[in-house]
C-alpha positions, 0 to 999 in steps of 0.5 A: 500500500502506497503512502498516498493511498492511506489518506484516501482510505482513511477518508473513505472509512470516515465517510462510511462510518459517518453514514452508518452513524446517521442510521441508528436511534435508540429512542422509543417509538412515539405514540400519542397518549389517548386523551383521557376525556370524553369524546364529545364537548357539549351536548347541544348540536353544532350551530349551523351558522358556525361551519368554520373551525374556531381555530381558523376564525381570525380575531379580526373576524370574531371581534368586529368592533374597529376600536377593539381590533386596533387595541388588540393590534397595539397589544400584539406590538407592545406587550412585554410577555409576548416579547419575552415569548418571542425571545425565548424562541430565539434562545431555543433556536440557538441552543438547537444550533449548538446541539445540531453542530455536534452532528458534523465535524468541526473543521479548523486550520492550525498553524504553529512554530516551535523553537528550542535551544539545546545546550552543548553538555546535552548534545553529543557534538558538544555544541549548543543547537537551536532547532526550529519546526513550522507546521500548518494543518487542516483537520478536526478533533474528537468528532463522534461517530453517532453509531447509536444515535446519541447525538441525533437523539439530543439534537431531536430533543433540542428541536422539539424544545424549539417547537415547544417554545413556538407553541408557548408564544402562540399560547401567549398570543391567544391568551393576550388577544382574549385578555385585551378583549375581556378587559376592554369589555369590562371597562365598557361595562364599568363605564356604563355602570358608572354612567347609570349610577351618575344618572341615578344620583341626579334623579334621586337628588331631584327627588330629594329636593322635591321631598324636602320641599314637600316637607317644608309645605307639610305634605311629606314627613321627615321620614320621607326626607331621610328615606330619599336621602338614603337613596341619594347617598347610596347612588353617590357611593356607587358613583365613587365605587365605579369610578375606582373600578374604571381606573383599575380597568384602565390600568389593567388594560394599559398593562396588557397593551404595554402603552397608554390607552389612546382616548379614541379607542376607549369603549362606549356604552354601546359596547355592552351590547356587542355581539360576536361570531357564533361558535359551535356548541357540540364538538369532538374533543379532538379540537382540543389538540389545536390548542397551543398549550396542548401542543406545547405539552406534546412537544415537551413529551417528544423532547423527553422521549428523544432524551431516552434515546440518548440515555440508552446510547450511553451504554454502547461504545463511543467512537471519536475521530481526530484527523489532520493533514498539512505540512511541516518543515524545519524552516519557514521557507520550506514549509510548502516545499516538496516532501513536507506533507504530514497527516495523522488519523487517530480513532478512539473507542470508549466503552463504559464498563463500570461507571458506578451505575451512572448511565443506568441512573441517567436512563432512569431519570430520562424515563421518569421525565418522559412519564412526567411529560405524559401526565402533564400532557394528559392533564393539559387536555383535561384542563382544556376539556374542563375550560371548554365544557364550563364555557359551553355550559354557562353559555346557555345559562347566561343567555337565559339569565340575560333574557330574564334580566331584561324582562325584570328591567322592563317590569321594574321600569313599569312598576316605578312609573306606576308607583310614581303615578299612584304616589302623585295621586295620593294612593300610595306612600313615598316608600313604595316609590323609593322601593320601585326606584331601588328595584329598577336601579338594581335590575339595570345594574344586574342586566349590565353585569349579566351582559358582561358575563355573557360577552366574557363567556364568548371570549373565553370559549373562543380562546378555549377552542384555540381561536385568536392566533390568526388576524383574519384567516391563517396567515402566510407565516403561520402556515409553514410553521404549522406544516413544520410542526 
């Protein structure tokens, strides 16, 4: 065998081993755990008008109010939690790049010089000698041949972590959309309550002045005056209470937006009657798999499953290669001269024999992590099922409550009108008027509270079914990510 043929044979052997290294993996075959929930979400038939999957209903389509749309867009641009989630993706991608680099050899160039003086008493000639050596090499060091898939499994685990962080960002995005909508609607309801309390305070103040005048004329008693003053102070306390709630709502919304709320985007009282796109009532539990938090839990499970492959591979031999080729000479001018070529090829084999049970313990930890991820995945589905089921159960109840509250408000308004008329004719006393006014005020406040609960329920159901990721339909940049997942 000639000297020139040896490097070629070494390179061919390296290529063959590298090819074999990519053909093995000891990770368990992944099977998605069965969902530990009933197969059906809700008992009512699906709404015929809701034919589009909820996850494909863009938030601009679901939230039709232009002010709310602009607020959501503002939050998506400035919210710090969403910004942190996006940066976590960049970090995970960087870690994956570090892990993926181990699958290929790192090639480097090295150059060096060595000068050494040997004194005469250590030299056979009796004269001091200065020796010099120059070298320039190209090669790689300690490249592991992944015969049993250890590096490959670690790379797969890192890649699944990247996908998990992407799903975490998606979950943050979906949650942010629903939180902004719910906060804006809550602000609208509290503004309406405040306005109602202010209107009631004005009306009750007028009644108090009238009652005081009647008392001065001897028509009403002091008891009637004190009862009227009680309703005025109650309304004044409500005005102050709702003013504080409005300020708290503004601060909460501002935190979500990451910037002050523009005055032109403040809600009006008409927002309390805002309706949304109809959502289906009866669905298969498979729609829960579209939720980003469930998808994130499955990505974590896949990462743990791949880590088991790396732990298993640690029981088998590890082969690493160090090789270089270059030139060397005793003089710098002869570094690239004829006959100065050098090469080295250093394969190494490491086989664990007795490691105090370290590899077995690492495998036990990896398997326990996988089992923990299975339980976390199943729990995420159970939590998602409960969230959707609760929202579906409350939806019909809230619709009936709101209808009842509206009927109660109409009846209370009619009773207040009749009570005022009977009092003015001297048929009833002033107490019946005050009772009718308090009943009407309570009915109006109850109607606003129930209307808000119905709106928040719709927003919660939209988010629970995975809606709120796309702006209108699936965005162009979301489609490749979904296909990659």
